[in-house]
N, C-alpha and C positions, 0 to 999 in steps of 0.2 A: 262760102267759109270766110268771103273777103268781108264782108257784110258783119259776121261773127265778130272779130278781130276790133271789127275798129268801136263795137259795143264794149268789148273788153278793155276799156281806160283805167286808168288809174280812179276816175270818180267811182267808177260800176266798184273794184273793189275794196277803196274805201266805203262808200255803203252798206256793203253787206258786212264790212268788220262793227261799220260802227252802229248799222242794225244788231247783232251780233252782242256788244258788249252792252247798247240799251235793254235788250232783251232779259242779260244776262241778270240787270237792275230790275226789271222789269219783279223778274221769276224769282230773284231774290226777296222780292219786300213781301211777310205774309198778306195775304188777301188782293195782289197783285199777281196777274196772269197772262201767260204767254197770248191769248185768245187779248185781251184789253191791251195789252202794248200794239198790237196789229191793228186791231181799230182805232186806237184813239192815234196812232200816226197812219192808216191808209189814206186822210186827203193829203200828205205830203205828195205823194206818188202820182199826184195828176200834175203837178206842177215837173214834174222829174222826168214822164214818159214811160212805159211798159216798162222800161228792159232794168232801166236803173229803180224805175218803183219796186220792181221784183224781186232786186236784189235787197232793199233795203229791206222789207219784208220777209221774205224767205232769212233772210239774218236776226229778223225780232222773232220769226220762229223756232230755227233751231236757240239760239241763246235762250229765249226763256223758258223753253222747255227745260234747258239742263241746269238753270241760275236758281229751279226749285228746290234745287235739292240742298244749298245753300241755309237753308231758315230748317230743313226736314234735320239735318246731322247736330246743326249747333245751339238747336232751341223747338227740337222734338215738333216743329210747326211747318207740314207741306206746307212749303211755296208755291206748288199747282198740284189741283189734283192727283195728277200721275204721282207727284214724289210721299205718295203715302206711305208705302212699302219701304221705303227708303230711312222713313222715323227709325223703324224699326230693329237696326242694325248700326246706323250710323247714328245715331243719337246716343244708345250707352258705347259705344265709340268714345262720344266725343266725352264723354262722363270720365272716359277714365284716361283724360290727355290725347287722344289720337284723333283730334277732331280736325288736322290737316293729312293726317294718312286718309282717314277716311273721303275725305274730299277728293282727294288726289286718286283715290282708285276708283268714286262715282265716275270721276272727269272723262278719266282712262275708259270705263266700260261705258260712259256715254257717245262717246266720240267714233267707237267701233260698232256701238248701233247703228251711232246716225251714219257712217259711211259704207253699212252694210247694208241697212235700208234704200240708201241712195243706188248703192249701184242696181236690188230689185226693183226702182222705178227704174233706172232705165234699162236692167233690159226687158220687163213682163209688159211697163205702159204701152209701150208703140204695136207690143203684138196683141192687149186686149181694148188697144183701141181701131185698129188695123179688120177685127173680129167683129166688133160692136158697130161697124159701117155698115154691117151687113143687116143690119135691124131693122124692122120697119115701124110705122108708128106703132101698135101692139105690145112687141118684143121692147120700144123703148119705156112704153107704162107700166109694163111691169115688171120693170126693174126699178122704175121707181118704188113702187108699191112695195118689192122687195127690199126696197132699200129702208123705205118708212116703217114696213112688216120688223126688220135688224133691229131698226133702233125702238121700236117699241118695246121688240120682247125681251132688250138689253138693259131695260130702264129697271125703275126697282117695284113698280109695279107693271104689268102689259093695260092694265086699266089705265090707270093713270098715263104713261106713255102713250097710248093712242090717241087718250085727249088732245091731249100736249100737241101733239103732229096735226089730226082734225085741227083745231085751234088754230095752229100756222096756219095750214093753205086754205081755213076761213078766210084770216087776213091777207093773203095775199090776192084774193078773188076779188074785193074792195077796186072798186075805181068802171071801167068801160070796159064792156064782154065787148073785143072788138068785132068787127068783121069777116077777118083775115082770117082769125082763131074757129071761127065757125058763130059767132055770135049774133045779137042784132045792133051793135052798135049802140049802148045804151049803157048809162051808169046803175051800178046795182049796191045791195049788202048800203045802202050810206043814206044817211040823212039829208035831209035837200038843199039846206043851206050851208054841206062840204061838200057839194057837187064841183063848183070852180077850184075847190087845192085838192082835189081827191079823182079827179078827172082821168090820171096816168095810174092812181093807186097809191099808195106810202111807197115813198124813194126809198129804192135796200141799203143804200149806204146812212142815212141817219138811223134806220130803224136797228142796226148789226154796231152800229156806235151806242146807242141809246142801252143797248140792250145787254153788250158788255163792257162799257165803260161807265154810262151816269148809275143803272143799278147794282151794278158790283162797289160803286160806290158808297148809293145808299144804306144797301147792306152793313158794310163795314163802321157809316153814320152811326150808327143803330146801335152798336156794339160801343162806341164810342170814339174818338180820332186822339184820345188823350196821348204822348209819346211813350208811354208804355213798356215800348223792354229799354226805351234807354237804359233805366238804371241795372240792366240786364250786363252780365258780362257772358261772355261767347268763349270756348274753352278752344282752343287752335288744337295747346298741345305750343309744348320746349321746339321739341323741331321733326323733322316731318315725320322720318320713321316709315317712310316707304320704299321701296322698289319693286322691281319692273315683275321681279320670280316669285313676287306676293300673285301674280296671275298663272303660275307654274300650277299644271294639272288643273286648273279651272277655264282652261279656254272652251271644252264644252259646253260648260255655262252662256258662257261669255256669247258664243254664235248659235246657241239655241234659243235663251234669251232674247238676243236679237229678228231670228226669226221670227219669235214669238208676237213681240211688239210689233213687228212691219203687218204680218197676216190680221194680227189684231185694229193694224193701224187700215187695213181696206175695208173695214165692217165697217157700212157708214154707222155715226153717231155712239160708238159702243165709245169710245174714251181711254187715252192712258194710262185713267187708275185700273182700268181694266185689265190693260196688258203687263202692264207692271204686278198687278194682283196674283195673274195667269204664272205670269214666268219665276215668281220667287215661290210661289207654292208648286210649281213643279220642282224645282232646284229640292226645294225642303224634301219634299216623297224622294228623290235619287241621289240626292247628296249621302253621303257617307256621314258626312260633320252636321246633318241636319241637326243635333241636339243642343250645336253651338248660335245655331241661325234665332234671332229676334235675342241676344245679350252680346252680340258687338262683332259678327261674323261678317269679314271681307263678302264669301261669297252670296250674302242675300245683298248688299251692295251691289254687287257685280251683275247679277237679277232683274234687279229692280232697274238700274239706272240704265243698259244697252236694250233691256223693252220701251223703257218708254221715250230713249231717245229713237231706239228705229219707230218710234212712232211717225214721225216727221215724215218719212218716205211713204211709208204704205196710206198715210190716209192723201197724200197727194194723189196715188194711183188709182183711185177714181173719179177724182175731181178732174184729171188729166185728160183720163181716157172715155168715161162714162161722164162726165156734167156732173155728177152727185159727189156730193163733201163729203172727205171722211170724217170729218171731225168740225167741232166749231171755229178752230182754228181757221181752216179750208175755207170753210162754208164763209169767212170774212174774205179769204182771201180772191175767194168770184168777186166782192165788189172791186178790187184792184183791177180786175179782167175787164168787166163792167164798165168801169171810167173809160177805159182805151179802147170800145166799143168789138172787146173780143168778146164771144160766147166760148167757153170751156165745153168739152162734147169729145163726140169720136171725131170727128175732124181737125179738132186744135194741131194734135200733133201732124198729119199731114200737112198742113195749110199753113203751120207755122213753125215749119223746123228750125229756124233758128235763137224763133223766141225759146224749145223746148230744149237749144243744148245749154244758150244763156240759163237757163232757169238749174240746170243741171250745177253749173258750173259754180253758182253762185248756192248751191245746194251742198258742195261742199266744199267750196272753200269756206264758207259760215263756219262748217263744224271743223276746220284746220284752226280759224279763228280762233275758236269757241273754249280747242282745246288748249291752247297757248295762254290765252288771254286766262281764264282759271288754275289751269296746273300755275302757271311763275307767278301769278299776282292775286291768287284767291287768300292769303290775310288782308289783303287790300278790300277786296270783292269785297269780302265778309262783312265790313262797315255797315254795310248799303244797311241790312239790317234792321240796323236801328236807329234811319230815317225815320223822324217824326211823322208819322199819315195826316198831321194837320198841317203842314209845308204842304208835300203833294198833292192830294186831292184839290184843293182851289187850282192850282195850275192846271191838272188832269180836265178838272169841267172845265174850264176857262178854252184847251183846246180841243174838245171837246166840242163846243158852242162853235167855237168859231170854224173849225171843221164843219159842220153839218152845215151852217149859213156858205159857206164859201165851195160845197163842192158840184151846186148847179147853179152857179154866179150868182148867189146872193139871193134865195126863196125862204121868204120867215118862215115858212109852215115847215121846212124842215127841222129849222130847228124844234119848233112843237111836234115836231114828229120824234126829233130827238129825246123832249121831255116825255110826251107821251110813253112810248117803250119804255125809257127808263125808269118811268114810272111802274108799267105794268109787268115788266120783266123784275122787279122788286116784287112786288103783288103774287106774280104766279112765284116765286120759287118759297113765298111766305106762306102759301096754299097748301104746299107741297106735289104744285106741277112742275114739269120738265122743261128746262130750257134748250136744249141739245133736240128733241124731236119738235118744240115748237118752231123753233127757227127754222131747218131744216127743212120740215115743209112747208113754210112761210119760199124757201127757193124755191123749191119743187114742186109747189103747191098746181100755181100754172102752168108751168110748162106739162104738169101731171092731167090739165085739164085740157090741154089745145092734143094733145098723145090718144087721149079716151076722144075727143071728138071725132080728131082724125080719123081714127080707126074704126070708128062706126059712118064717117062716111065714105070711106075705101069701100067696104066690105058691108054695109046693113044691116049685121045683128049680132049680140051679145056672144054668140057661140065663137064667135069668130078668135075670145081670147084665150079658149081654152084649147082650137084646134089647126090655129093657124098656122103653126111649124112646131118639130121635134122640142126647139128651144123653149118656146111658149110652154109647153111641160114640165120640160125641167126648171124651169124658174116658178111653178106653182107648184111644183113637189121643195123647193126651196122655199117657199115661203109657207108653205106647211109646216114643217120643219123647224122653221124658225115658229111660231107658231105654239107648238107643241112644244117647242125646248120650254119655251116663256114657261107654259103651264109645266110641265115637271119641275124646271128650277121653285116656282111659287108654290107648291105640294113640299118638295123636301125642304123649302123653308121654313113651311107654317110644324111639319112635322118636326123642326128642328127645337121650334119653337117650344110647341107642345113638351117635348122630352125636356127642354131645359125648364120647362114650370113646374114640370112633377115630382125634378131630381129637386 
């Protein structure tokens, strides 16, 4: 306990608060996301140490998700993918001169969703970790297979999602096939002249920064980096018009949407947009005032924002208890642990109790700071949506390059890795592939190979993957269910398209 209190100093809380503020700014600027904020600032954590670094990154995570509501409400542009449904009612309210009121409703819903998900994380992550400690190599392999299957099934097209995930796994296997992992100690999947550079494969952190930093800037630059929004007027409204009584009779919506967001966050690679859409749809189906939704109804904002902020705690549950990132931002957080030589997974919470409690403190504090910053200073924060991108992007590119170079004590090939994966991230999105399955496949691919090989070394036959334990059978049933669900949704989507075409 004394060790924990020694870390919780002024610097710790300052970094969590500053992280929340910078995250809000990133989330508020269209085209920049929470994932980008965490990826760009990741190299800073090496100098800060694990606990202070996590305070900064969790602040960025919470602030980045919340900040997306600002352009969603004021400009009808989702600041982050999870803010799509916020535009449905937020922008109509802004058009009526109720922009400030809409933002304050969203902020309250966000902090409630964030705190509920933090409570669920605190209660259930240790239980799941304790349960998963009993897993053998077989169950660990099947857990990763399930995660990759869920990611693929939740993609716009299951085959595209599977291909993206397989591409990520293939990239993760480049390098030396280590003898300790059951290999022959030789390099693989590369041309001869790259062997000195890729002896240990692509470094994780430059890959993450490239895909989520450089690729995003390339996509935005393609559309033009002129000032764009500078001439627009944002409609905040003359008075706040806000009262906490607006939540009277809507607490069920608030709590239900928070639980939906937390649960969806636990599903690897699904993302905040799915959480907010599901919560919004549920409220529309169950609300007595469903006819008002889409026209400027506060209950639509409550459903969307409580769900997408609840994603933060939910996505950390599989990361900290199973070592599987819940979304692209928590995939980047793995980089912070990698920098400090810590491996997340079933043993993380039992072996790093101090870090676990410090993370929970940072998460709760970041949510509280986010609330006060956005509730009381929203008029000033809203102005960041008008900052020209041609000023921001060169600064971000410089931060990415410097961070990639410094991350492994000045290896120039890491800068090339950053640029290669920046261009790759741009190209895969242009051709319609999925980023989330690719990056999570890259992170989990080498682990899946080790667990697969070790399972065969231990038991000697392929049937063990089906007969090892009742847990293995349950995991296969869940894998089959996720595939069946994807096929069903694909059939429904095609049927709907045919009906619309015939109409």
